[in-house]
C-alpha positions as CSV (number, residue, x, y, z in Angstrom):
1,X,0.0,0.0,0.0
2,X,1.5,3.3,-1.1
3,X,2.0,5.9,1.7
4,X,0.5,9.3,1.1
5,X,3.3,11.9,1.1
6,X,3.5,14.4,4.0
7,X,1.6,17.6,3.2
8,X,4.4,20.3,3.5
9,X,1.8,23.0,4.0
10,X,1.4,21.5,7.5
11,X,5.1,21.9,8.5
12,X,5.0,25.4,10.0
13,X,1.9,24.5,12.0
14,X,3.4,21.2,13.1
15,X,6.6,22.9,14.1
16,X,4.7,25.4,16.2
17,X,2.8,22.5,17.8
18,X,6.1,20.8,18.8
19,X,7.4,24.1,20.2
20,X,4.2,24.6,22.3
21,X,4.3,20.9,23.5
22,X,7.9,21.3,24.6
23,X,7.1,24.5,26.4
24,X,4.1,22.9,28.1
25,X,6.1,19.9,29.2
26,X,8.7,22.1,30.8
27,X,6.1,24.2,32.7
28,X,3.9,21.2,33.7
29,X,6.7,19.0,35.1
30,X,5.7,17.9,38.6
31,X,2.2,19.4,38.4
32,X,-1.3,18.3,37.5
33,X,-1.3,18.9,33.7
34,X,-4.8,17.4,33.0
35,X,-7.5,19.9,32.1
36,X,-10.9,19.7,33.7
37,X,-14.0,18.4,31.9
38,X,-15.3,22.0,31.9
39,X,-12.2,23.2,30.1
40,X,-12.5,20.3,27.5
41,X,-16.1,21.3,27.0
42,X,-15.3,25.0,26.5
43,X,-12.4,24.4,24.1
44,X,-14.5,21.9,22.2
45,X,-17.2,24.5,21.5
46,X,-14.8,27.4,20.9
47,X,-12.6,25.5,18.4
48,X,-15.1,22.9,17.1
49,X,-13.0,19.9,18.2
50,X,-14.6,16.8,19.8
51,X,-13.6,16.4,23.5
52,X,-12.8,12.7,22.8
53,X,-10.1,13.8,20.5
54,X,-8.6,16.2,23.0
55,X,-8.5,13.8,26.0
56,X,-5.8,11.4,24.6
57,X,-3.7,14.3,23.4
58,X,-3.5,15.8,26.9
59,X,-3.1,12.3,28.4
60,X,0.0,11.7,26.2
61,X,1.4,15.1,27.2
62,X,0.6,14.5,30.9
63,X,2.8,11.4,30.7
64,X,5.3,12.0,27.8
65,X,7.3,8.8,28.3
66,X,7.0,6.1,25.7
67,X,3.8,4.2,26.3
68,X,4.3,0.4,26.9
69,X,2.6,-2.1,24.8
70,X,-0.4,-3.4,26.7
71,X,-1.5,-7.0,26.2
72,X,-4.5,-7.4,24.0
73,X,-5.9,-9.9,26.5
74,X,-4.1,-11.0,29.7
75,X,-3.1,-14.6,29.7
76,X,-2.4,-17.2,32.5
77,X,-4.4,-16.0,35.4
78,X,-2.3,-16.5,38.6
79,X,-4.7,-15.4,41.3
80,X,-7.6,-13.0,42.2
81,X,-7.0,-10.5,45.0
82,X,-9.9,-8.7,46.7
83,X,-9.6,-5.0,47.1
84,X,-12.9,-3.7,48.4
85,X,-12.5,0.1,48.5
86,X,-15.7,2.1,48.3
87,X,-16.7,5.7,47.8
88,X,-20.1,7.3,47.6
89,X,-20.5,10.5,45.7
90,X,-23.7,12.3,44.5
91,X,-25.8,9.1,45.2
92,X,-23.5,6.9,43.1
93,X,-21.4,4.2,44.8
94,X,-18.0,3.5,43.2
95,X,-16.3,0.2,44.3
96,X,-12.8,-1.1,43.6
97,X,-13.7,-4.8,44.0
98,X,-10.8,-7.0,43.0
99,X,-7.7,-7.4,40.8
100,X,-6.8,-10.3,38.7
101,X,-3.1,-11.0,38.7
102,X,-1.4,-12.1,35.5
103,X,2.3,-12.7,34.7
104,X,3.0,-9.2,33.5
105,X,-0.1,-7.1,34.4
106,X,-3.0,-6.7,36.8
107,X,-6.6,-6.2,35.8
108,X,-8.4,-3.9,38.3
109,X,-12.2,-4.1,38.4
110,X,-14.4,-1.1,39.2
111,X,-18.2,-1.2,39.7
112,X,-20.5,1.8,39.9
113,X,-24.2,1.7,40.9
114,X,-27.0,3.8,42.2
115,X,-29.5,2.9,44.9
116,X,-32.8,1.1,43.9
117,X,-34.9,4.3,44.5
118,X,-32.7,6.4,42.3
119,X,-34.1,8.0,39.2
120,X,-33.5,5.8,36.1
121,X,-30.5,6.9,34.0
122,X,-28.2,5.2,31.5
123,X,-24.7,5.6,33.0
124,X,-22.2,7.2,30.6
125,X,-18.8,6.6,32.2
126,X,-16.1,9.1,31.2
127,X,-13.4,8.1,33.7
128,X,-10.0,6.4,33.7
129,X,-8.2,4.7,36.6
130,X,-5.0,6.3,38.1
131,X,-2.6,4.5,40.4
132,X,-0.1,6.3,42.7
133,X,2.7,4.8,44.7
134,X,6.5,5.1,44.8
135,X,6.6,3.1,41.6
136,X,5.2,4.3,38.2
137,X,2.4,2.4,36.5
138,X,0.6,2.7,33.2
139,X,-3.2,2.1,33.0
140,X,-5.4,1.4,30.0
141,X,-9.1,0.5,30.0
142,X,-9.4,-3.2,29.1
143,X,-13.2,-3.5,28.9
144,X,-16.4,-2.1,30.3
145,X,-20.1,-1.9,30.0
146,X,-22.8,0.5,31.3
147,X,-26.5,0.1,31.8
148,X,-29.4,1.5,33.7
149,X,-28.0,2.9,37.0
150,X,-24.9,0.6,36.9
151,X,-21.6,0.1,35.2
152,X,-18.6,-2.3,35.4
153,X,-15.2,-1.5,34.1
154,X,-11.8,-3.3,34.1
155,X,-8.4,-1.5,33.7
156,X,-5.1,-3.1,32.7
157,X,-2.2,-2.0,34.9
158,X,1.4,-2.6,34.1
159,X,3.7,-3.6,35.5
160,X,1.8,-6.0,37.7
161,X,0.6,-4.6,41.1
162,X,1.7,-6.3,44.3
163,X,-0.8,-8.6,46.1
164,X,-0.6,-6.3,49.1
165,X,-1.7,-2.7,48.3
166,X,-0.8,-0.9,51.5
167,X,0.2,2.7,50.6
168,X,-1.3,2.4,47.1
169,X,-3.6,5.2,46.0
170,X,-6.3,4.7,43.4
171,X,-8.4,7.4,41.7
172,X,-10.9,7.6,38.9
173,X,-10.1,10.7,36.8
174,X,-12.2,12.4,34.1
175,X,-11.5,11.2,30.6
176,X,-13.9,12.8,28.1
177,X,-15.1,10.7,25.2
178,X,-18.0,10.3,22.8
179,X,-21.3,9.8,24.6
180,X,-22.5,6.3,23.8
181,X,-25.5,6.0,26.0
182,X,-29.1,6.9,25.2
183,X,-31.1,9.6,27.1
184,X,-32.0,9.9,29.8
185,X,-28.3,9.6,30.7
186,X,-26.1,10.5,33.6
187,X,-22.4,11.3,32.8
188,X,-20.0,10.0,35.4
189,X,-16.9,12.3,35.0
190,X,-16.1,13.6,38.5
191,X,-12.8,12.6,40.2
192,X,-13.2,9.8,42.7
193,X,-10.6,9.3,45.4
194,X,-10.3,5.8,46.9
195,X,-8.4,6.4,50.1
196,X,-5.2,4.5,50.7
197,X,-5.1,2.0,53.5
């Protein structure tokens, strides 16, 4: 298949982008460089760019190291470790339930649900998992599904997490993307902080 040649008209724009990215990386070092969902929404309207396009761009700049290759599907399950950390926010319960331990990665499961007497909504989850400790980890969503007042997601974490998670801090962070649910819907995009134990 023949590769389309680079459009040289883009070169001055691309060079300016690289200059701005380099400047941003220097300024944001050691800080929280992830914009809020409100900022994504404002820029999306002002510049007519879908928020789901912006989110991975900022995520890559937030962690400019080379991204590791995630396994398509983890193989050779070694054990299942219960986690059971729970947070309630705005009538929705968020639970880190368990992690599946594989040879090179962990699969962390998160459930979200509303009480039985809650208004009926289709959950639209726009969150990603973040792991903090004295070691650096990469996270990618492995699979997930949402339904009426409930959702379940699993995130691949590499390298593999230890079986004992004392001192490990888990958060769900906003990650704007295309809305896939049908109205009436409730977008879940607020930061959730699972306290360390």
